[in-house]
BADREN-845173 format. One record per residue (C-alpha): residue in one letter; x, y, z; residue number from 0. Coordinates in pm, 1 decimal. Example, Ala and Ser with C-alpha at 12.3 -4.5 7.8 and 13.67 -1.06 7.14 Angstrom:
<atoms>
<atom nukol="A" x="1230.0" y="-450.0" z="780.0" koltor="0"/>
<atom nukol="S" x="1367.0" y="-106.0" z="714.0" koltor="1"/>
</atoms>
This chain:
<atoms>
<atom nukol="X" x="1148.4" y="-160.4" z="405.4" koltor="0"/>
<atom nukol="X" x="998.2" y="183.1" z="360.4" koltor="1"/>
<atom nukol="X" x="647.4" y="51.7" z="295.5" koltor="2"/>
<atom nukol="X" x="595.0" y="-26.3" z="663.4" koltor="3"/>
<atom nukol="X" x="745.3" y="301.5" z="779.8" koltor="4"/>
<atom nukol="X" x="522.2" y="496.3" z="545.0" koltor="5"/>
<atom nukol="X" x="205.7" y="312.8" z="643.8" koltor="6"/>
<atom nukol="X" x="267.7" y="366.4" z="1013.8" koltor="7"/>
<atom nukol="X" x="337.8" y="733.5" z="958.1" koltor="8"/>
<atom nukol="X" x="34.5" y="790.6" z="739.6" koltor="9"/>
<atom nukol="X" x="-194.2" y="666.8" z="1013.2" koltor="10"/>
<atom nukol="X" x="-114.7" y="984.5" z="1203.6" koltor="11"/>
<atom nukol="X" x="-271.6" y="1215.3" z="946.1" koltor="12"/>
<atom nukol="X" x="-569.1" y="1287.5" z="1171.3" koltor="13"/>
<atom nukol="X" x="-359.1" y="1387.2" z="1470.1" koltor="14"/>
<atom nukol="X" x="-196.4" y="1718.5" z="1367.0" koltor="15"/>
<atom nukol="X" x="-55.2" y="1830.1" z="1702.6" koltor="16"/>
<atom nukol="X" x="-170.3" y="1685.0" z="2033.4" koltor="17"/>
<atom nukol="X" x="-44.3" y="1688.5" z="2389.1" koltor="18"/>
<atom nukol="X" x="81.3" y="1374.5" z="2559.4" koltor="19"/>
<atom nukol="X" x="213.9" y="1360.4" z="2913.9" koltor="20"/>
<atom nukol="X" x="272.7" y="1733.3" z="2914.3" koltor="21"/>
<atom nukol="X" x="465.7" y="1744.1" z="2585.3" koltor="22"/>
<atom nukol="X" x="364.8" y="1873.4" z="2244.5" koltor="23"/>
<atom nukol="X" x="431.7" y="1650.6" z="1945.5" koltor="24"/>
<atom nukol="X" x="407.3" y="1795.9" z="1596.9" koltor="25"/>
<atom nukol="X" x="250.4" y="1515.2" z="1397.1" koltor="26"/>
<atom nukol="X" x="168.5" y="1749.6" z="1110.0" koltor="27"/>
<atom nukol="X" x="542.6" y="1785.9" z="1055.3" koltor="28"/>
<atom nukol="X" x="580.1" y="1408.3" z="1080.5" koltor="29"/>
<atom nukol="X" x="314.1" y="1368.0" z="812.5" koltor="30"/>
<atom nukol="X" x="489.9" y="1609.5" z="577.7" koltor="31"/>
<atom nukol="X" x="824.7" y="1438.9" z="630.4" koltor="32"/>
<atom nukol="X" x="669.3" y="1095.7" z="576.6" koltor="33"/>
<atom nukol="X" x="544.3" y="1205.0" z="236.2" koltor="34"/>
<atom nukol="X" x="879.3" y="1363.3" z="153.6" koltor="35"/>
<atom nukol="X" x="1047.2" y="1037.1" z="251.5" koltor="36"/>
<atom nukol="X" x="835.3" y="864.1" z="-9.6" koltor="37"/>
<atom nukol="X" x="916.7" y="1135.2" z="-264.2" koltor="38"/>
<atom nukol="X" x="1285.8" y="1067.7" z="-205.6" koltor="39"/>
<atom nukol="X" x="1227.2" y="712.4" z="-332.0" koltor="40"/>
<atom nukol="X" x="1096.3" y="826.4" z="-669.3" koltor="41"/>
<atom nukol="X" x="1253.1" y="668.7" z="-974.5" koltor="42"/>
<atom nukol="X" x="1251.8" y="818.2" z="-1322.3" koltor="43"/>
<atom nukol="X" x="1222.1" y="1173.3" z="-1453.6" koltor="44"/>
<atom nukol="X" x="1147.3" y="1392.1" z="-1154.0" koltor="45"/>
<atom nukol="X" x="887.5" y="1672.5" z="-1179.9" koltor="46"/>
<atom nukol="X" x="974.4" y="2040.3" z="-1173.3" koltor="47"/>
<atom nukol="X" x="814.4" y="2077.6" z="-828.3" koltor="48"/>
<atom nukol="X" x="1027.6" y="1802.8" z="-673.9" koltor="49"/>
<atom nukol="X" x="1065.8" y="1883.5" z="-302.0" koltor="50"/>
<atom nukol="X" x="1378.2" y="1667.8" z="-253.9" koltor="51"/>
<atom nukol="X" x="1632.2" y="1901.2" z="-412.3" koltor="52"/>
<atom nukol="X" x="1928.5" y="1667.5" z="-369.2" koltor="53"/>
<atom nukol="X" x="1756.8" y="1398.2" z="-579.2" koltor="54"/>
<atom nukol="X" x="1780.7" y="1391.5" z="-957.9" koltor="55"/>
<atom nukol="X" x="1656.5" y="1187.1" z="-1252.4" koltor="56"/>
<atom nukol="X" x="1749.6" y="819.4" z="-1247.4" koltor="57"/>
<atom nukol="X" x="1685.0" y="484.8" z="-1418.0" koltor="58"/>
<atom nukol="X" x="1559.4" y="648.3" z="-1736.5" koltor="59"/>
<atom nukol="X" x="1617.0" y="328.8" z="-1936.7" koltor="60"/>
<atom nukol="X" x="1416.5" y="99.5" z="-1708.7" koltor="61"/>
<atom nukol="X" x="1234.2" y="-162.5" z="-1912.3" koltor="62"/>
<atom nukol="X" x="1468.0" y="-138.0" z="-2209.2" koltor="63"/>
<atom nukol="X" x="1574.1" y="-498.7" z="-2154.1" koltor="64"/>
<atom nukol="X" x="1214.2" y="-611.0" z="-2216.8" koltor="65"/>
<atom nukol="X" x="1145.9" y="-350.9" z="-2486.9" koltor="66"/>
<atom nukol="X" x="891.1" y="-173.2" z="-2267.3" koltor="67"/>
<atom nukol="X" x="881.6" y="162.5" z="-2088.7" koltor="68"/>
<atom nukol="X" x="908.7" y="96.8" z="-1713.5" koltor="69"/>
<atom nukol="X" x="1044.7" y="436.0" z="-1613.6" koltor="70"/>
<atom nukol="X" x="897.5" y="566.8" z="-1288.6" koltor="71"/>
<atom nukol="X" x="764.2" y="408.8" z="-972.2" koltor="72"/>
<atom nukol="X" x="945.5" y="388.4" z="-641.5" koltor="73"/>
<atom nukol="X" x="1268.0" y="236.7" z="-518.3" koltor="74"/>
<atom nukol="X" x="1257.3" y="18.1" z="-211.5" koltor="75"/>
<atom nukol="X" x="1422.7" y="105.1" z="122.0" koltor="76"/>
<atom nukol="X" x="1793.7" y="190.2" z="86.0" koltor="77"/>
<atom nukol="X" x="1838.9" y="7.3" z="-242.3" koltor="78"/>
<atom nukol="X" x="1755.4" y="86.5" z="-602.3" koltor="79"/>
<atom nukol="X" x="1530.8" y="-208.4" z="-686.7" koltor="80"/>
<atom nukol="X" x="1164.4" y="-160.5" z="-774.1" koltor="81"/>
<atom nukol="X" x="960.2" y="-441.8" z="-616.5" koltor="82"/>
<atom nukol="X" x="599.2" y="-473.2" z="-728.1" koltor="83"/>
<atom nukol="X" x="448.7" y="-624.7" z="-413.4" koltor="84"/>
<atom nukol="X" x="552.6" y="-375.7" z="-142.2" koltor="85"/>
<atom nukol="X" x="519.3" y="-82.6" z="-381.7" koltor="86"/>
<atom nukol="X" x="158.0" y="-175.2" z="-454.8" koltor="87"/>
<atom nukol="X" x="82.1" y="-220.7" z="-83.1" koltor="88"/>
<atom nukol="X" x="219.3" y="127.0" z="-17.4" koltor="89"/>
<atom nukol="X" x="-8.5" y="276.9" z="-282.0" koltor="90"/>
<atom nukol="X" x="-310.5" y="87.6" z="-145.8" koltor="91"/>
<atom nukol="X" x="-258.9" y="206.0" z="210.9" koltor="92"/>
<atom nukol="X" x="-173.4" y="559.3" z="100.2" koltor="93"/>
<atom nukol="X" x="-499.4" y="569.9" z="-98.1" koltor="94"/>
<atom nukol="X" x="-685.9" y="436.4" z="205.3" koltor="95"/>
<atom nukol="X" x="-539.4" y="720.0" z="413.1" koltor="96"/>
<atom nukol="X" x="-650.9" y="971.4" z="149.6" koltor="97"/>
<atom nukol="X" x="-1005.6" y="831.2" z="161.3" koltor="98"/>
<atom nukol="X" x="-1033.8" y="799.7" z="539.0" koltor="99"/>
<atom nukol="X" x="-862.5" y="1128.4" z="629.2" koltor="100"/>
<atom nukol="X" x="-949.6" y="1353.7" z="336.8" koltor="101"/>
<atom nukol="X" x="-1053.5" y="1643.0" z="561.1" koltor="102"/>
<atom nukol="X" x="-741.8" y="1619.2" z="778.0" koltor="103"/>
<atom nukol="X" x="-503.7" y="1591.4" z="481.0" koltor="104"/>
<atom nukol="X" x="-659.2" y="1898.7" z="323.7" koltor="105"/>
<atom nukol="X" x="-629.7" y="2087.3" z="653.3" koltor="106"/>
<atom nukol="X" x="-262.5" y="1990.4" z="670.1" koltor="107"/>
<atom nukol="X" x="-211.7" y="2118.0" z="314.3" koltor="108"/>
<atom nukol="X" x="-86.6" y="1778.3" z="198.0" koltor="109"/>
<atom nukol="X" x="-368.0" y="1638.6" z="-15.3" koltor="110"/>
<atom nukol="X" x="-209.6" y="1762.6" z="-336.8" koltor="111"/>
<atom nukol="X" x="114.1" y="1588.8" z="-243.7" koltor="112"/>
<atom nukol="X" x="-76.6" y="1269.9" z="-164.1" koltor="113"/>
<atom nukol="X" x="-239.7" y="1280.7" z="-506.7" koltor="114"/>
<atom nukol="X" x="101.9" y="1325.6" z="-668.7" koltor="115"/>
<atom nukol="X" x="244.0" y="1037.3" z="-466.3" koltor="116"/>
<atom nukol="X" x="-40.8" y="810.3" z="-571.7" koltor="117"/>
<atom nukol="X" x="-9.5" y="904.2" z="-938.8" koltor="118"/>
<atom nukol="X" x="363.2" y="833.3" z="-929.1" koltor="119"/>
<atom nukol="X" x="276.0" y="477.2" z="-835.5" koltor="120"/>
<atom nukol="X" x="-38.5" y="424.1" z="-1044.4" koltor="121"/>
<atom nukol="X" x="116.2" y="571.4" z="-1361.3" koltor="122"/>
<atom nukol="X" x="396.6" y="319.4" z="-1321.2" koltor="123"/>
<atom nukol="X" x="154.3" y="29.1" z="-1267.6" koltor="124"/>
<atom nukol="X" x="-31.9" y="126.3" z="-1584.7" koltor="125"/>
<atom nukol="X" x="299.2" y="94.7" z="-1771.2" koltor="126"/>
<atom nukol="X" x="363.3" y="-242.4" z="-1606.6" koltor="127"/>
<atom nukol="X" x="32.8" y="-375.7" z="-1738.3" koltor="128"/>
<atom nukol="X" x="45.3" y="-230.4" z="-2086.9" koltor="129"/>
<atom nukol="X" x="115.4" y="-561.4" z="-2263.9" koltor="130"/>
<atom nukol="X" x="-176.9" y="-802.0" z="-2277.4" koltor="131"/>
<atom nukol="X" x="-130.9" y="-1110.3" z="-2060.2" koltor="132"/>
<atom nukol="X" x="185.0" y="-974.3" z="-1897.7" koltor="133"/>
<atom nukol="X" x="245.4" y="-769.4" z="-1586.6" koltor="134"/>
<atom nukol="X" x="595.2" y="-647.3" z="-1498.8" koltor="135"/>
<atom nukol="X" x="668.4" y="-686.5" z="-1129.3" koltor="136"/>
<atom nukol="X" x="1033.2" y="-598.7" z="-1066.8" koltor="137"/>
<atom nukol="X" x="1312.3" y="-389.2" z="-1211.7" koltor="138"/>
<atom nukol="X" x="1668.0" y="-429.2" z="-1084.8" koltor="139"/>
<atom nukol="X" x="1900.7" y="-705.1" z="-969.4" koltor="140"/>
<atom nukol="X" x="1880.1" y="-712.2" z="-586.5" koltor="141"/>
<atom nukol="X" x="2186.2" y="-931.1" z="-537.9" koltor="142"/>
<atom nukol="X" x="2412.1" y="-699.7" z="-736.6" koltor="143"/>
<atom nukol="X" x="2237.3" y="-389.4" z="-607.7" koltor="144"/>
<atom nukol="X" x="2290.6" y="-487.6" z="-243.4" koltor="145"/>
<atom nukol="X" x="2664.8" y="-523.2" z="-299.1" koltor="146"/>
<atom nukol="X" x="2696.6" y="-148.9" z="-342.7" koltor="147"/>
<atom nukol="X" x="2507.7" y="125.5" z="-161.3" koltor="148"/>
<atom nukol="X" x="2497.6" y="408.0" z="-414.8" koltor="149"/>
<atom nukol="X" x="2262.4" y="689.6" z="-504.0" koltor="150"/>
<atom nukol="X" x="2032.0" y="589.3" z="-791.4" koltor="151"/>
<atom nukol="X" x="2160.8" y="873.7" z="-1008.4" koltor="152"/>
<atom nukol="X" x="2497.6" y="694.8" z="-1020.0" koltor="153"/>
<atom nukol="X" x="2404.6" y="326.1" z="-1014.3" koltor="154"/>
<atom nukol="X" x="2568.9" y="87.3" z="-1260.6" koltor="155"/>
<atom nukol="X" x="2394.0" y="-234.8" z="-1159.0" koltor="156"/>
<atom nukol="X" x="2177.2" y="-434.7" z="-1405.9" koltor="157"/>
<atom nukol="X" x="1815.5" y="-326.1" z="-1446.9" koltor="158"/>
<atom nukol="X" x="1681.5" y="-678.7" z="-1476.7" koltor="159"/>
<atom nukol="X" x="1309.7" y="-704.1" z="-1554.8" koltor="160"/>
<atom nukol="X" x="1080.4" y="-970.9" z="-1407.7" koltor="161"/>
<atom nukol="X" x="724.4" y="-1041.7" z="-1517.3" koltor="162"/>
<atom nukol="X" x="423.0" y="-1254.7" z="-1433.0" koltor="163"/>
<atom nukol="X" x="202.2" y="-1406.5" z="-1701.7" koltor="164"/>
<atom nukol="X" x="-39.6" y="-1692.0" z="-1768.1" koltor="165"/>
<atom nukol="X" x="228.5" y="-1961.6" z="-1737.6" koltor="166"/>
<atom nukol="X" x="434.5" y="-1789.0" z="-1467.0" koltor="167"/>
<atom nukol="X" x="159.2" y="-1657.5" z="-1238.1" koltor="168"/>
<atom nukol="X" x="188.7" y="-1420.3" z="-947.1" koltor="169"/>
<atom nukol="X" x="-154.1" y="-1394.0" z="-790.0" koltor="170"/>
<atom nukol="X" x="-35.4" y="-1197.3" z="-486.2" koltor="171"/>
<atom nukol="X" x="123.6" y="-920.0" z="-691.9" koltor="172"/>
<atom nukol="X" x="-159.4" y="-899.9" z="-945.3" koltor="173"/>
<atom nukol="X" x="-422.4" y="-883.0" z="-670.5" koltor="174"/>
<atom nukol="X" x="-231.8" y="-634.5" z="-454.6" koltor="175"/>
<atom nukol="X" x="-185.2" y="-407.1" z="-754.4" koltor="176"/>
<atom nukol="X" x="-555.4" y="-447.1" z="-830.3" koltor="177"/>
<atom nukol="X" x="-630.8" y="-328.4" z="-475.8" koltor="178"/>
<atom nukol="X" x="-397.9" y="-30.4" z="-522.1" koltor="179"/>
<atom nukol="X" x="-565.2" y="72.4" z="-846.7" koltor="180"/>
<atom nukol="X" x="-918.4" y="27.7" z="-710.4" koltor="181"/>
<atom nukol="X" x="-846.4" y="225.8" z="-393.7" koltor="182"/>
<atom nukol="X" x="-674.1" y="499.4" z="-594.7" koltor="183"/>
<atom nukol="X" x="-969.6" y="517.8" z="-832.9" koltor="184"/>
<atom nukol="X" x="-1185.8" y="622.3" z="-537.6" koltor="185"/>
<atom nukol="X" x="-941.0" y="901.6" z="-450.5" koltor="186"/>
<atom nukol="X" x="-941.7" y="1036.5" z="-807.7" koltor="187"/>
<atom nukol="X" x="-1313.1" y="981.4" z="-873.5" koltor="188"/>
<atom nukol="X" x="-1403.3" y="1351.0" z="-842.8" koltor="189"/>
<atom nukol="X" x="-1056.8" y="1493.2" z="-908.0" koltor="190"/>
<atom nukol="X" x="-992.7" y="1330.3" z="-1246.2" koltor="191"/>
<atom nukol="X" x="-1286.0" y="1106.6" z="-1351.3" koltor="192"/>
<atom nukol="X" x="-1130.0" y="972.4" z="-1676.7" koltor="193"/>
<atom nukol="X" x="-813.9" y="873.2" z="-1490.5" koltor="194"/>
<atom nukol="X" x="-1019.0" y="713.5" z="-1212.8" koltor="195"/>
<atom nukol="X" x="-1209.6" y="502.8" z="-1469.2" koltor="196"/>
<atom nukol="X" x="-882.2" y="395.0" z="-1625.9" koltor="197"/>
<atom nukol="X" x="-747.7" y="285.1" z="-1288.5" koltor="198"/>
<atom nukol="X" x="-1067.0" y="98.1" z="-1205.8" koltor="199"/>
<atom nukol="X" x="-1066.4" y="-86.5" z="-1538.0" koltor="200"/>
<atom nukol="X" x="-706.5" y="-194.0" z="-1480.4" koltor="201"/>
<atom nukol="X" x="-795.3" y="-300.0" z="-1124.7" koltor="202"/>
<atom nukol="X" x="-1067.4" y="-529.0" z="-1257.0" koltor="203"/>
<atom nukol="X" x="-846.0" y="-684.4" z="-1524.2" koltor="204"/>
<atom nukol="X" x="-565.1" y="-746.7" z="-1273.2" koltor="205"/>
<atom nukol="X" x="-805.8" y="-910.2" z="-1029.1" koltor="206"/>
<atom nukol="X" x="-934.2" y="-1152.6" z="-1292.4" koltor="207"/>
<atom nukol="X" x="-578.9" y="-1206.4" z="-1420.7" koltor="208"/>
<atom nukol="X" x="-466.8" y="-1311.0" z="-1072.7" koltor="209"/>
<atom nukol="X" x="-780.0" y="-1515.7" z="-1007.2" koltor="210"/>
<atom nukol="X" x="-765.2" y="-1697.5" z="-1341.0" koltor="211"/>
<atom nukol="X" x="-399.6" y="-1804.1" z="-1322.6" koltor="212"/>
<atom nukol="X" x="-336.1" y="-1879.2" z="-957.7" koltor="213"/>
<atom nukol="X" x="13.0" y="-1922.9" z="-824.8" koltor="214"/>
<atom nukol="X" x="274.5" y="-1765.4" z="-601.3" koltor="215"/>
<atom nukol="X" x="554.6" y="-1576.0" z="-773.1" koltor="216"/>
<atom nukol="X" x="888.1" y="-1649.6" z="-608.7" koltor="217"/>
<atom nukol="X" x="1094.4" y="-1409.9" z="-817.6" koltor="218"/>
<atom nukol="X" x="1104.4" y="-1145.7" z="-544.2" koltor="219"/>
<atom nukol="X" x="1232.7" y="-1395.8" z="-287.2" koltor="220"/>
<atom nukol="X" x="1433.3" y="-1399.2" z="-65.4" koltor="221"/>
<atom nukol="X" x="1366.8" y="-1025.2" z="-31.5" koltor="222"/>
<atom nukol="X" x="985.5" y="-1020.0" z="-48.2" koltor="223"/>
<atom nukol="X" x="854.2" y="-1372.9" z="-10.3" koltor="224"/>
<atom nukol="X" x="482.3" y="-1434.0" z="19.8" koltor="225"/>
<atom nukol="X" x="450.8" y="-1639.8" z="336.2" koltor="226"/>
<atom nukol="X" x="74.2" y="-1592.8" z="370.3" koltor="227"/>
<atom nukol="X" x="-20.2" y="-1714.5" z="23.0" koltor="228"/>
<atom nukol="X" x="-249.1" y="-1538.1" z="-222.1" koltor="229"/>
<atom nukol="X" x="-594.5" y="-1582.9" z="-65.3" koltor="230"/>
<atom nukol="X" x="-561.8" y="-1265.5" z="140.7" koltor="231"/>
<atom nukol="X" x="-459.1" y="-1055.4" z="-160.5" koltor="232"/>
<atom nukol="X" x="-751.8" y="-1184.7" z="-367.9" koltor="233"/>
<atom nukol="X" x="-993.4" y="-1097.5" z="-87.3" koltor="234"/>
<atom nukol="X" x="-818.6" y="-760.4" z="-38.5" koltor="235"/>
<atom nukol="X" x="-856.1" y="-677.4" z="-408.8" koltor="236"/>
<atom nukol="X" x="-1220.9" y="-790.2" z="-418.9" koltor="237"/>
<atom nukol="X" x="-1295.2" y="-580.4" z="-108.0" koltor="238"/>
<atom nukol="X" x="-1152.7" y="-266.6" z="-265.4" koltor="239"/>
<atom nukol="X" x="-1328.5" y="-338.2" z="-594.9" koltor="240"/>
<atom nukol="X" x="-1657.9" y="-384.0" z="-408.2" koltor="241"/>
<atom nukol="X" x="-1593.2" y="-59.4" z="-218.1" koltor="242"/>
<atom nukol="X" x="-1528.7" y="120.9" z="-546.5" koltor="243"/>
<atom nukol="X" x="-1810.1" y="-29.4" z="-754.4" koltor="244"/>
<atom nukol="X" x="-2072.7" y="-196.9" z="-529.5" koltor="245"/>
<atom nukol="X" x="-2077.7" y="-462.7" z="-800.9" koltor="246"/>
<atom nukol="X" x="-2244.4" y="-777.9" z="-667.6" koltor="247"/>
<atom nukol="X" x="-1989.9" y="-999.1" z="-846.6" koltor="248"/>
<atom nukol="X" x="-1726.6" y="-884.1" z="-600.7" koltor="249"/>
<atom nukol="X" x="-1962.4" y="-923.3" z="-305.7" koltor="250"/>
<atom nukol="X" x="-2028.6" y="-1280.6" z="-415.9" koltor="251"/>
<atom nukol="X" x="-1656.8" y="-1351.1" z="-426.6" koltor="252"/>
<atom nukol="X" x="-1612.2" y="-1201.0" z="-79.8" koltor="253"/>
<atom nukol="X" x="-1898.5" y="-1391.8" z="79.2" koltor="254"/>
<atom nukol="X" x="-1895.9" y="-1720.8" z="-113.9" koltor="255"/>
<atom nukol="X" x="-1555.2" y="-1786.3" z="-270.3" koltor="256"/>
<atom nukol="X" x="-1286.6" y="-1606.3" z="-72.9" koltor="257"/>
<atom nukol="X" x="-1083.0" y="-1752.6" z="210.8" koltor="258"/>
<atom nukol="X" x="-1052.1" y="-1540.7" z="525.9" koltor="259"/>
<atom nukol="X" x="-860.5" y="-1586.4" z="850.8" koltor="260"/>
<atom nukol="X" x="-811.7" y="-1436.2" z="1196.2" koltor="261"/>
<atom nukol="X" x="-462.0" y="-1290.7" z="1236.3" koltor="262"/>
<atom nukol="X" x="-275.7" y="-1059.8" z="1475.4" koltor="263"/>
<atom nukol="X" x="-94.1" y="-842.6" z="1222.9" koltor="264"/>
<atom nukol="X" x="-146.0" y="-627.0" z="913.6" koltor="265"/>
<atom nukol="X" x="147.7" y="-577.5" z="677.3" koltor="266"/>
<atom nukol="X" x="258.7" y="-591.0" z="314.3" koltor="267"/>
<atom nukol="X" x="227.0" y="-971.3" z="308.6" koltor="268"/>
<atom nukol="X" x="-67.3" y="-1030.6" z="543.5" koltor="269"/>
<atom nukol="X" x="-385.9" y="-837.4" z="462.6" koltor="270"/>
<atom nukol="X" x="-667.6" y="-1004.9" z="656.4" koltor="271"/>
<atom nukol="X" x="-689.7" y="-749.7" z="940.5" koltor="272"/>
<atom nukol="X" x="-704.4" y="-461.9" z="692.2" koltor="273"/>
<atom nukol="X" x="-970.6" y="-643.0" z="490.3" koltor="274"/>
<atom nukol="X" x="-1182.9" y="-695.4" z="800.2" koltor="275"/>
<atom nukol="X" x="-1162.3" y="-329.1" z="899.9" koltor="276"/>
<atom nukol="X" x="-1245.3" y="-218.3" z="544.5" koltor="277"/>
<atom nukol="X" x="-1545.3" y="-451.7" z="517.8" koltor="278"/>
<atom nukol="X" x="-1661.4" y="-346.2" z="864.5" koltor="279"/>
<atom nukol="X" x="-1726.5" y="0.0" z="723.5" koltor="280"/>
<atom nukol="X" x="-1939.6" y="-148.4" z="446.3" koltor="281"/>
<atom nukol="X" x="-2127.7" y="-363.6" z="696.8" koltor="282"/>
<atom nukol="X" x="-2201.2" y="-62.7" z="920.0" koltor="283"/>
<atom nukol="X" x="-2328.6" y="136.0" z="621.0" koltor="284"/>
<atom nukol="X" x="-2534.2" y="-142.0" z="460.9" koltor="285"/>
<atom nukol="X" x="-2615.0" y="-378.1" z="750.1" koltor="286"/>
<atom nukol="X" x="-2534.4" y="-662.8" z="511.4" koltor="287"/>
<atom nukol="X" x="-2548.8" y="-967.5" z="739.3" koltor="288"/>
<atom nukol="X" x="-2312.7" y="-1161.4" z="514.0" koltor="289"/>
<atom nukol="X" x="-2039.3" y="-913.7" z="604.5" koltor="290"/>
<atom nukol="X" x="-2103.6" y="-916.1" z="979.4" koltor="291"/>
<atom nukol="X" x="-1837.3" y="-1180.0" z="1041.5" koltor="292"/>
<atom nukol="X" x="-1572.1" y="-942.0" z="909.1" koltor="293"/>
<atom nukol="X" x="-1668.8" y="-681.1" z="1168.2" koltor="294"/>
<atom nukol="X" x="-1651.7" y="-944.7" z="1440.5" koltor="295"/>
<atom nukol="X" x="-1301.6" y="-1042.6" z="1328.6" koltor="296"/>
<atom nukol="X" x="-1198.9" y="-676.3" z="1304.1" koltor="297"/>
<atom nukol="X" x="-1324.2" y="-613.1" z="1658.7" koltor="298"/>
<atom nukol="X" x="-1129.7" y="-915.3" z="1778.5" koltor="299"/>
<atom nukol="X" x="-812.3" y="-791.5" z="1610.8" koltor="300"/>
<atom nukol="X" x="-841.1" y="-439.1" z="1750.8" koltor="301"/>
<atom nukol="X" x="-916.4" y="-567.1" z="2101.6" koltor="302"/>
<atom nukol="X" x="-615.7" y="-798.2" z="2088.4" koltor="303"/>
<atom nukol="X" x="-379.6" y="-506.2" z="2031.3" koltor="304"/>
<atom nukol="X" x="-534.0" y="-240.5" z="2257.7" koltor="305"/>
<atom nukol="X" x="-285.0" y="-127.0" z="2522.0" koltor="306"/>
<atom nukol="X" x="-540.2" y="-194.6" z="2799.3" koltor="307"/>
<atom nukol="X" x="-507.2" y="-567.1" z="2730.5" koltor="308"/>
<atom nukol="X" x="-300.2" y="-754.3" z="2993.6" koltor="309"/>
<atom nukol="X" x="-120.9" y="-927.6" z="2705.2" koltor="310"/>
<atom nukol="X" x="-12.0" y="-599.6" z="2550.2" koltor="311"/>
<atom nukol="X" x="349.1" y="-542.5" z="2654.4" koltor="312"/>
<atom nukol="X" x="532.4" y="-380.2" z="2366.8" koltor="313"/>
<atom nukol="X" x="766.8" y="-81.8" z="2323.4" koltor="314"/>
<atom nukol="X" x="610.7" y="249.9" z="2232.0" koltor="315"/>
<atom nukol="X" x="675.6" y="612.1" z="2153.3" koltor="316"/>
<atom nukol="X" x="428.4" y="863.5" z="2301.1" koltor="317"/>
<atom nukol="X" x="179.6" y="782.0" z="2024.9" koltor="318"/>
<atom nukol="X" x="310.0" y="487.2" z="1824.1" koltor="319"/>
<atom nukol="X" x="297.8" y="130.0" z="1951.0" koltor="320"/>
<atom nukol="X" x="543.1" y="-123.4" z="1812.3" koltor="321"/>
<atom nukol="X" x="363.3" y="-449.8" z="1734.5" koltor="322"/>
<atom nukol="X" x="627.2" y="-626.3" z="1523.7" koltor="323"/>
<atom nukol="X" x="908.0" y="-547.5" z="1277.2" koltor="324"/>
<atom nukol="X" x="646.6" y="-553.8" z="999.5" koltor="325"/>
<atom nukol="X" x="377.2" y="-324.8" z="1137.9" koltor="326"/>
<atom nukol="X" x="296.8" y="-56.6" z="1392.8" koltor="327"/>
<atom nukol="X" x="-26.1" y="59.6" z="1546.5" koltor="328"/>
<atom nukol="X" x="-112.6" y="414.0" z="1646.4" koltor="329"/>
<atom nukol="X" x="-344.0" y="540.1" z="1918.2" koltor="330"/>
<atom nukol="X" x="-431.8" y="893.2" z="2018.9" koltor="331"/>
<atom nukol="X" x="-312.2" y="955.4" z="2373.0" koltor="332"/>
<atom nukol="X" x="-488.0" y="1204.6" z="2600.8" koltor="333"/>
<atom nukol="X" x="-311.5" y="1448.5" z="2839.0" koltor="334"/>
<atom nukol="X" x="-342.4" y="1203.0" z="3126.1" koltor="335"/>
<atom nukol="X" x="-204.7" y="917.0" z="2918.4" koltor="336"/>
<atom nukol="X" x="-545.9" y="761.4" z="2846.0" koltor="337"/>
<atom nukol="X" x="-639.4" y="605.6" z="2512.4" koltor="338"/>
<atom nukol="X" x="-882.4" y="815.7" z="2310.8" koltor="339"/>
<atom nukol="X" x="-1101.3" y="712.4" z="2016.8" koltor="340"/>
</atoms>
């Protein structure tokens, strides 16, 4: 599941190269390769500046079954299926990295590639939501696809199309994609204002679409099942929309309607810890007492996974701590092995 690998790697954007226990680790190179790994998962007509020279155009008829253009987006892991839920989570967290580490990404010379990576996802999501009342959430038959490991340029498996709509809802996917579009709109706000407005408008419509017709979509199971339900995705989407707009409607949802929880993990299915960290920033900037509880929960989460904790006994690389198969956590390590802020 490349979404988790990418997210963990993108958290190192601010590190560049640092020394740990007497060794130098080139995290700038790791950043570049993480982005290239994502580029290798591109589906559709590849651009002229494609950095993965052994990859070619693929799945150019995606969506034909539903009489819609669904060319583009990203494949998942080592297969050739396009899953809406993890793809959207990847775009959300990539956009968050671009917002939080803009200076460091520019210094590494990778911001342009991050923008391209985001657009490859958001352009696809705009296609998925082109028909009113319908959002396309998957292309490909995972059962048939998993029977044969083949490069996408040569695949012969069915390009089955799945959708969510008013009668077949998928709140998690709609809300996660809303979060992805809202977060990306912040990244493109001063780079391409018309595009940013388009993304933000789609983010709002997807949020209300998911909120209006609530239900879990099981079509991506057993490969991407939503075990946590849709309350976290709705709160995640509202948090990003509030970050992007400061619209009090989204604040009201966050503080009066949404359901929150204390958890020990942040991944493609479970968003509460990420929400709490995101809203902590807003609380610190605005001193909005209604958001204080989110900072308290974020502090609790971070403290529970700090290596100094006596309960923290997990494998690690010199800078990357393994929390679970679904998520990793990164700390900056000083020359003497101490944790640094």
